[in-house]
N, C-alpha and C positions, 0 to 999 in steps of 0.2 A: 123515451117517452112515455110519460106515467110510470115510471120504476120511482116518481119521488113522490111521497103524499104533498099535496096541495098544500094541507094546511091551511093556517089564516090567511093564503093568498087573494090580497084582489084583488090586483091591477099590476104593471108594468116595471112600473117602480119595485114592489114588494117581489120580483121574480128579481131580477136586477140586484135587490140586495142580499137573496139568497146565494144567486152567483156567488159574490163581494165575499161574503159567509165564509165558503166553502172555498174558496182563493186565500183567505185570510187562515183560516184553521189549517188548509194542506198543503198549503204552496207560499208562507208569508212571506221569504227570503227569497224563492226559486224565482231564475226566469224562464218564461215559455209562449207558446203560441198559442192565438185564438185561431177557432176554425166556427165558423156560423152560417149556419142554410136559414134561410128566409128573416121569423123573427130572430132566429138566433145572432144573424148576423147583425142586426139594429143590436140586438144587446152588446152584441162582439165587439161593436167600438165603442162605445160605454163605457165596456169596460174598459177596453186599450188608452181610452181619452183618462180614466180614474190608475189608470196600471201601467203609466207612462213609463215608469225607470225598470220595469221588469218584464213589459211585451218587448218583445223582439223583430215577430211578424206576423202577418194576418191572410188568411185564408174567406173568404165573403163568396158563398154561391147563391144565387137566386136572393140576394139581398134587398131585404125591407129596407128602403131609406124613408120613407115617408107614412106613416101610421094612420096619416087621414086620406084626402086624395090623391091615388096612385094615378102616373101616365104609362097609360100602357093601351097596344092595340086589342078592340074583340079578337073573339077567338073565330078564326078560320081553317079549315082542312087543306094541307099542303097537298096530300099523296092521297090518291085513291084506288085502290086494284081489285079490279073488278069479284078477286077470288073471294080475297079476305071477306066482298060484302056479301057473296053466296054461301061460302061456310060458316058464315053467321049466325046461329037459333033466331028465327023472325022474335023472340020474343028479348030479343040484346040489339036488334037493329039500331033503337033509340037511342043506344050506348053507345053505340060505331059508330055515329055522329059528332061525340065529345070528344074522339083520337086524336092527332092531329097525323100521325103516319100511318092508312088503314093498309098497312101488310103484315102477312101470316109474326114472318118476325120481329116486326115493331111491337103487337098486339102480347106476342106470348112474352118481350120482354118485361112492358108493360104489368102483363098478370102477377107476373113472378116476384116484379118489386112491389105488388098492391099487395100479394099473398103475405112475402117475407117480410115487409116494414110498414109498409101505409095500413093495414086492417090493422095487423097487433099492438100498433099506437095507437088508434082510434077507440080500438076497446078497452086500451089499458089506463089513456086518459082520463082525466076530472072532468066531461063535460061541461057541466053542471055549472064551474067553476070558469072555464077555457070559456067558454060561449057568453059567461059574465062579461067577460075582458075584450073578448073578438066584438061583440057586440052595442060595445060606448067607447065611443074616440075617446072621450078623456081617460078611460082606462087604461087602452089600449097603448095612449102615447108616453110616451120617460116624462118623466120632470124636470124644466130646464134644467135645473141642479146637478142630479145626472145623465140625460142627451149628451152625446157629445157634442153637437149643433154646426159650430162652425170653426172647430177647433181642430188644427193641422196636425195631422200627425205626419213623421218621417219614419216608419216603420215600415219594412214591405209587405206590398200588401199588394191579394192574386183575389182579385176580383173576378166572378164567373158569370158571367150573365143569358138570360137565356132569348133568341131572339122574339119568339111568338112564347111569349109569357106571360097569359094574361089575370096573373093574381101580383105581381108585384112590378110589371113591364122589367123598361133594361135603359130606360131612358134620363131615372128619376140617378141613378149613379154620376151621371155627364156633371153634374152641379158640385162634386164634390174632387173630380179630375184636380185642380188647382191648388186642395187641401189635403191631399196626398200625393207627394211628387215623385214617390218610389212607388208606383200602386202599377202593375200590368194590368190592362183590361180589358178582356174577351168576351166580345158578344158568338153564340153557338147558334149557327143555324139550327132549323129542325131540331128546334129544343124549347119543351116546355117549363116548367118550376116542378116539373120531376129529373131534371136534367138532371144528373148523364143519365141519356137511355141509348140514346142511335149512335152519340159520339164518344160513349164512352174511350174511346182511347187517343182522342184527342182530349179530353178532358187527365187524363193519366198523364197526356205529355204534356202537360202545358203544368201541370201540379208537379208532374218530377223534376221539369225545369227551374222551378224555384226552387227548389229546398234547398241550395245552396244560398241561396239570398237573408239568410235569418243570422245562418252563423259568421257572415260578412258582415253584417250590419253589426254582430257583438264587439266582433276586431276592430271595428269603425270608433266604435262609441269605449269604446276599451281605450283608447290613444287620447293621451291627454293634449287639449287646442292651448296651444301656442297666438299671443298675443292677440287678434279680436276672438 
């Protein structure tokens, strides 16, 4: 995040077209997998729709399904450990109220993720342009000619959502289940939009278990269909 100059990017369509230019330049005839998080998953579905003959599988983590109104529950803390509250400086008590699992271990993992991934991305990003897109639903939503919409996909798809995700929720994907007959859909409890944090082992197990599916799908697609 932030490593690519924004240039003349004005909306999600422009981001999508920048991605297609990269694919056409770097992988014009290659087969590939798509991994996307949040908005990246939203764009990833659109890319799969465009490159259906080249994409062999998807991993969608905390995916954004609707650029507009989303179905999610308000944030509510799940676990409060008094030791964590007592050990937190008074100046940070208000911040603690926004943390799902208030244990020293969870807070430490969250701080590490913020320091190593979130904070550098926020600093590197062109927030002038990003804020303009985020604040305008028309800019944020892909145009119909790019949006995957209700198009069906038979690619092996692993969808990992967070039960307590108050950014994109987890229920919106349910409307797409029938459009993705080769999808595995998991809702991880004790998880927010920064998942995996508390369930790293579960996350890794699900991903590793599904790594063979794209190869299986490649072989299936290579067999000529006889008759119907």
